[in-house]
N, C-alpha and C positions, 0 to 999 in steps of 0.2 A: 340527476341524468345528466352526464355528457354526452355530446355525440364524439368526441375522439377525446381519448386519455392518451399521452405519451409516456413512456418509461423513460427516463433519463433525458437530463438538462446538459449533454452536451452539444459542441459543435452541430452534431446530425439533428439531435431532437428539438434544438433551439430554431436550425434552420427550416425543420418540418413546420414549426408551431410559426412562425412568423409566414410561411407562405400557406398556412391554413388559414392565419388570421386575417387574410383577404375575403374570405368567405362568411357568412352567417351562419357559421358553427359555434356550440360551445365546445371551448375546447379546455383542455386541463394539462400541465405537465407535471409528474411526481418525478421526485429526485431527491433520493435516501440522503446526499451530504448537505450542506447548510447553504449552498449558493449554486448558482450554473458554474459549468468550466471546473470541475473537479476532477477530473478523470482524465482521460487520455488527452481531453481537448487542449489541457493547460500545462502539459509534458511531453511537447514533440519540437521538430525542426523548424518549424512557422515558415515553410516552402509552401509558394504555389505551384505546382509541379505543372510542365508546359505541355503533357501528356504523351511524350513520345516513347514510356517504356512500357505501359500495360499491354497486353497481349490483344492486337487486333481482334476487333469485333466483339471484346468482352464488353460487360456493362460498366467493368471499371475503366477500361480506356474512354469511352463515352461520356461517362459522366465527367472525367476526369478533363477532357477536354470543354467539355458546357461549362461545366462550374470555374474555369481559369478564363473562357471568353466570358463570365459575367463577374467576375470579381472585382473589375477596376471600376464600372461603373456603380457598382454596389457601395465599395468603399466610398464612394462621395455621396450615393443617396445615403448611406448610415454611418459614414462618419468615423470610419476605422482606418488604420495606418496600412499601407499599402504601397508598395516600391518595384515596378517592372524591372529589376536590375537585369534580367537573364541569368541564364545559367549556362555551365559547361559541362560535358561529361569528359575527361581527361582518359588517353589510352595511354598507357605508359609502355608499349613495346611494339613494335613492327608486328608481330606474330598477332595482336591483339587487332589490327586494322579489321580484319574481318567480320570481330565480332561487333566494331562501332560504326561500319556500313551496315549492318543490320538493325543495328538501333534507331540508326536514320531512317531506313526504309520504313521499320515498323511505324515510327512517328508520323511519315509522310502517308501513311494507309490509315495512320487514326485520324488524319488532318490535321496535325501541328502546322501553324503558319512559320514558316520564316525560317526552318531549318537548315543547317548550312554544317561540313567538314572542313574544320580549320587545319591549315598548317603550325608547326611549331612557331613558326615566326612571327603569326596573327594573335596563338593564343599568348606568347610573352607580352605581345603589345596589352591585350585585355588584362593580364594576371601577372605581372612581373616577379612574382613570388612563385610561381608556378613551381614543380619539380623539374629538375635537371634531366630527369629520367621522359618527359612527357614527349612526344613525337606529333601528336595533332589531339583535336579534340571536338566533342559536336557542341554547335554554338545552336543555342536556344533563344532566340531572344525574347519570346514570349513566357518565358519562366520571371516569377516574382519572388517576394518575400513579402509577408504581412504580420502582423500581433493577432493570434489566437486569442488571446484575451478578449481584444477589444470586438475582434469579430464575432466572437461567440455573444459577448454582453450585447455586442448592437441587435444582431437578431433576437435574444431574449426581452431587451428594452421594447422592441419594436414592436414586438407579438403581444406584449403587455398592454403596450401602447393600443393595442387595437384589440382589447378585450380578453386575452388568455390567460390563464390562471396559470399561477407558479404554485406547487405547495412544496416545501423544502422540509428537511431531515425526515421524509415520508418514505418508507424503504416497501417497495412492493413485498408481501408475502407468500400471496397467493392468488391465481387467478382461477374463475371458476365461470363456464357458460352455460346464461341460462336464456329461457325463451325470449326475453326482451334484451340481451346483450352480453356483456362481461358484468361481473363482480369482482373487483379489485380489492384483495384484503390487505391492509398496511398495518404498520405499527402506528398509525393516528387513524383509525377506523377505515371505513369499508367506504369506495367510491362505484358507482354506476356508469357503463358506458355503453352506448351502440358498438363503438369499435376502438380496438387498441393499436398503438404504433409501438414496437418492440424496439427501441434506440438505446438499450440497456450496455452499450459498450463490450467488455468482456465477458459481462453475464448474460449476455443478449441468447446465448444457445441454452441457456437455465430456463428463459421462459418459452424460448421456443419447444424445447421438449418437452415441457409440462404440457402442451395444450397441439402440439402437431404430430402426425404421424409418422413421418419420415425426420428422423433426428439429424441436430449439424453439430458440428464440434469445432469449438473455439480454445486457442491457446494464447495464454498471455505470454507474448513477446517484449521482452525487456531491450529497453535503448536506454543505453547511460550518455551524457551527454557533459560537456565542458563549456561554461559560458566565461567569456575574456572581459575584461574591462574595457573602458572607451579608449583608453589610451591604446587600445589596439585596432581602433577606428582607421579602417583606409589599407588593414594588412591586405585583405580580399574584397575584392570590387564585385564577383559577381560570386553565384553560389556554385562550387566546386565539386563534383561529385567524381566517383570512380567509374569505371563500366560493372554495370551491375554483375551480381553472383546470384546465388539460389537462394539468398537470405536478405534480398533487396539491394538497393542502391549503395549499398556499401556506408562508410564512412566520408559526411560531405564536412565542408568548407564553407562558413557560410558569412556574410553579413548579417546586422537585422537591423529593422527599421529601427531602430531605439539607438543604433551607433556602436552594438557591441560587436563582436564574434561569436559563432557557433559552432563546435566542433562536436562530431557524433554522427549516429549514433551506433551501438553494438546490436546484435540481434540474437538475443537468449532467450531461447524458450526455456518457461518455466510452470509451474502449478499453480503458485500463487496468485489468486486474482489481484491482490491488494500489495503484490511485491514490489513495491518501487522503491528498493533501497540499492543505492549506489553501492560497487564493490572493487578495491583495489584493482584486481584481474578485469572489470570492466573498462576501467578508467584508463589503466595502460593503453588497455587494445585499443582505445579512442586513440590516443596520442600516437601508438605505434602507425596506426592505418592512415590518419591523417597525413603522416608526415612520409607517405608515400607519393602524395597528389602536391604536397605543398611543403616546400622548405622554410626552413627559420620559423617556423610555427614561435610564435611569444606564449608560450604553455604559463611561462613565469606569470602573466597577465590574467592569470582563471581566478575571478571570484566567488566560483560557486562550482559545484556540480550535481548533477540530477538524474533521475530515470523515469521512463512514462512508460505504460503498457499499451501495446499495440494488441487488435483485436485479430487475430491471425486464422482463420477460416480456413479447413485441411485444403480447400480446392482454390485457395488464394481471388476469390471474387465475392463482389460485393453481394447479398444476397436480400433483393428491395425487391416486396411483393404480397401479396396477401396466401398466406403459409396454410391459415385454418380459416375458419368464417369468420369475417369480421377483424381478423387479425393480422397484422400487416408486418412485414419485419425488415429492420433498416440493421441488419447483422453484417457483421466480418469486414465494420468501416475499417480498415486499416490505410496505410499510406496508399496510395494519395487521397485518403479521407477530407481531411481539412481544403484542398485545391476541389473535391468534389461537392462538397457542403451544398453550397447553393442550387446544384444541379438535382441536389437528392432531395434537397428541400421544394423544391420546383416538381419533381416528380411524384413523391407520396403525395403532396397537397393534390395534384393532377388525378391520384389515382383515387384516393377519396372523394373529390368532387364531381369524378364519374359516377361512383357507385351508389353516393347519397345524394345528389342532386343537390349539393349548394351550392347556393345562389352568392352572386359577388355581392359585397360591400358597397355600398353607395360613398360612405364616408370615411373607407380606408385609409390611412397617412403612410403615407411610401417611406415617407425621411424620418432620420431623427437625429439627433443632434446630440454629441458627444460631448466627453470633459472636456472644459476649456483648458488648454494649454498656458499658460501669459507667457511661456516664453518664445511662443509662435508670435507674439503681439511686438509692436514697434516701442521702445521704451515710453515714448509719449503716451500711447494705448497701455501700456501696465499701468503708469501713472494713475490715469484717468479713472483707471479700473478699480487702484487702489483707495482713489479718494472716495469713488462709491460704496467699496465693498474691501475695508482693509484687513479682511482676513487674508486677502492675495497677495498682500506685502509680510507677511509673515512665513519665512521656510521652516518646514517641520524637517522636512528629509533633506539633508546639504549635501547627498551625494547625488541625488538626481534632481535637485531645487523642486523641489512638490512644494507648494503652498499648503496654509489650512482653507482655502478657498476650495482646492481642489478636491480636499479630504473632503471637506462638507457637502461639496455637490457628492461626492462618490455613495456618502453615508443617504443624503437626503433623497436623490433621483429615484425612479421606480426600479424596483428590484435591489435596491440600497445594499450596502457593505454593511457585514455584521460583523466583520471580524477583521484583525490583522491582514490575514491574505486576501478577505475581501477587498480590502483598501490597496493593496499591493498591484493587484491585477488590472484594478481600475486606475489605477494613476500613476506605480511603478515607485511610491513610499515603501522603501525597504528592499529594493531590489540594484542596490548601487554596491560599491564597493566596500560599505562595511556590511554590509546584507540584515540592516535593520539594527546593528547594534546600538545606534546612537537614535534614534526618531521611534522607536517602540513604545518607550512610555508615555510620549505627548499623542500618540497614536491614540494609545489604550487611553489617555485623558478624554481625547475628543471624542470617542465610541461612549464611552461611558455615559461621557453629559449629553450627545446628542441622543442617546436613545434610552436615557435615565435610566441606566442599570448600574450597580456596584462595579467597581472594576475587578472583584475577583470575579466577575463572571464572563470576561473580557476573553476570547478565544484565539486562537493562531489559525486555526480552520474549525470550528464547530465544537459539539459537543466533547468533551473528553481532553482538551488540549487547551485548558487554563492554564493561565502563566503564572498567575500568582494565589496566593489564600487571603490577601487583603492588607492592607497599609499599617504598618509599623505601629506606628502612634495607637491607632485602634486597636491593635491586636494585644499592645501593652498595656493600654487601660482598662480592656478586658479580664488581662491575669489579675492586675491590680485591683478589680472589685470583688474577683472573686477570692483573692487573698485576703 
């Protein structure tokens, strides 16, 4: 019998788990995929929005600003990548200046600090490659970029470190209210809990509507992206937005914390809740719209494209609170959901603590250490590390210079990697120019050895994505013996 079951191990569910782990509560996170960060949280712009865009007075606006304020300190406390590079909203015509002014005033009302409307001269100083049509911009120095994989994993690992249980490959099939709380039936059996937190992303309306009188509706909104190689580093210095339209903030161009450039997203409403395929039309739209705000985009440096889904609620608002007895929603968490995640976790944990009287733990551990990247060390320190642990001298992923030591850490740490994508999210092995073309066999061998399972059971991203059927010599021997 758990005190709280959280459905979904994306950034929202993991943030709620991390803040709940402060209290003496028995908490479990159920996730249908094989790892944390397998849905919207793995495929987004990686932007920490300043908070000027959300409608003043909305929960979205309040949690965006609060989450942004929390992020820098959290990045140090939980050891994930974060860079407060600032953001720009580019105005491409004099006729649109009133819209830029309105955005500025909305940001002031939301409590965003340091906002300023700058002229073209200052804009070009900040972004030399900005479009020749740009006449002005909204400058938000508190805008930032982060690594969404690292952040979600940091929340999850810190929660696990403080006693939260995680059950992967566990899909919730039904919820039933009893006199003692909830029975959650899954493909791995039944779980019981006093309270439920619904952080199921694009599926959040399914669980809400199964137990709540007032229905909600979530539309999967697909966003296509292009990711550019490290060779494009420096082309853009800040996150560059266009003036928002009815489908959001438009196509952005931004640096990433790892030295790439990201371009996107589109905003295409679909019905398939698993529809993360890119389309030629979508990617062409990304390139065409990005070129409106930035000139000479080095799109030939694209190393991959991908798409993610946003959980768009019809009212374009975060739905957070107790929607039925002991059933708490975290629904409609679309952009700026990543930016708001720390504040959402704080809010949800506070609600549950208030209702159930959870006491604070005396032994709560607030910090977590991420995977060591030896490239951040001096040559002397790296050599000393290799002397102690030779695996840090063996490069496995050449594109991103990822060592065997980092991959071993990714597999062995709490909630360790079980698949190629799990290793990739934790270490960047496979995220470089060759897109895992060279390092996959070696990573598979390490996973097989460390997990003591056959190579044929190693997957890209969980059951059904196995990469090989066996080793050639073994298969030959089987056929020979049968003959």
